[in-house]
N, C-alpha and C positions, 0 to 999 in steps of 0.2 A: 661517832664518825666525825671526822675533822673536814671542814670545808674552808677554801681559800677562794675568795671572789676577787678578781682583778678587774678594776675599773679604769679604763683609759679614754673615756669620752667626757665631754662637757654638756652633753645633750641632757637636759633635765629629767626627761622621762627615763632615760637609761639608767642614770645614776639613782634615781628614786627607786626604780624597780630592783636594782642591785641591793640597795639597803633593805627594801621590803623582804626580798628573798633571804637575806642574811638574818633579819629578825625572825622570820618564820623558821629557819633552821635552829636558832637558839630556843625558840619556843617549843620545838620538838625534842629537845634535850641533847642535841648534837652541839659541836663547837663550830664557831664561825669566825673568820677573820676576813677583813676587807683591806685590800692593798690599793691605794689611789696612785695612779701613774699618769704622768703628762698632764693634760688640761683638767683631769678630774680632781687634782689637788685643790682647785679653787671651788669645791662643791658648795662652800657657804655662800658664794656670790650668786649661784644660780637657784637658791632656795626661793620659794614662792608660796603663795596660798594654795595653789593647785598642786605643787610638788614640795611638800614640807620636808626637805632633805635633812636639814639640821636636826629636826625632832627625831627623824629615824636614826641618824648617826648617834645622837645622844642616847636613844633607846638601846642601840647595839652595844655601846660600852657599859652602860648600866646593867645590861643583862649578862655581862661577862665576855662579850666578844671584843676582839682586837681590831683597831683601826690603824693602819700604817700608811705612811706617805713617803 
């Protein structure tokens, strides 16, 4: 199954959870793409130790998912 997750928030917890779900989808053998819209395009700036967004984004791409902005 194919999934597209649209992120349009710059809330770190929201962005982190969206990437976590995307990676879970890929781990289950399905296809996942993440589309960053509006303030979420700056996801790298809201990365923190509590919400390691950059790591999850890198994992998404390495697992074969797509990241669009």
